[in-house]
LOBA-419879 format. One record per residue (C-alpha): x, y, z; residue in one letter. Coordinates in steps of 0.25 Angstrom, whole numbers, padded with zeros to 4 digits, always signed. Each point is the difference from the previous one (the first is absolute). Layout:
BEGIN
XYZA/...
REM end
This chain:
BEGIN
+0000+0000+0001M/+0005+0014-0003F/-0006+0013+0009F/-0007+0011-0007L/-0001+0013+0006F/-0010+0008-0007I/+0001+0015-0005R/-0005+0012+0006H/-0007+0003-0014H/-0007-0015+0000I/-0007+0003+0012I/-0009+0010-0006K/-0004-0011-0008N/-0006-0008+0010L/-0015-0002+0003S/-0005+0010+0010K/+0000-0007+0013P/+0014-0003-0001F/+0005+0012-0005R/-0007+0007+0012T/+0006-0009+0011R/+0014+0000-0005I/+0001+0015-0002K/-0005+0003+0014I/+0009-0010+0006S/+0011+0003+0010N/+0012-0007-0010L/-0006+0008-0012W/+0000+0012+0005R/+0016-0002+0007K/+0003-0003-0015E/-0006+0014-0005E/+0006+0007+0012E/+0014-0004-0004S/-0001+0005-0014G/-0010-0010-0009G/+0008-0014-0001L/+0000-0005-0014V/-0007-0012+0005V/-0009-0004+0014T/+0001-0008+0010N/-0014+0001+0001C/-0006-0010-0010L/+0014-0012-0003S/-0004-0013-0009I/+0009-0015+0000Y/-0001-0003-0014M/+0000-0014-0003P/+0012-0004-0011E/-0008-0014-0002T/-0014-0005-0004L/+0000-0008+0014K/+0003+0010+0009E/-0008+0011+0007E/-0003+0015+0000A/+0001+0008+0011L/-0006+0014+0002F/+0002+0007+0012I/-0007+0015+0003L/+0004+0008+0011R/-0012+0008+0005V/-0003+0006+0015G/-0007-0008+0012H/-0012+0007-0002N/-0001+0000-0016N/+0003-0014+0000R/-0015-0004+0004W/-0005+0008-0012N/+0008-0009-0010I/-0005-0011+0008F/-0013+0002+0000N/+0001+0003-0016L/+0004-0013-0001F/-0011-0006+0010G/+0012-0004+0011L/-0003+0008+0010G/-0006-0003+0013T/
REM end
């Protein structure tokens, strides 16, 4: 597997719930305050090198905002 950080400008193309939650996360704010990095650690993907491997999608959002995402997918309590 290879690891992929997502470029900042690609975040604009995500659906509104993801885009909104990423942009209000502490990690996003810290990246923006430090000069708006070329890539963001708020959204990371492990991509498989072969068809037999699985991909891993990591979205970093704040504690309260994760419930909004969970509820969007019917995963909330």
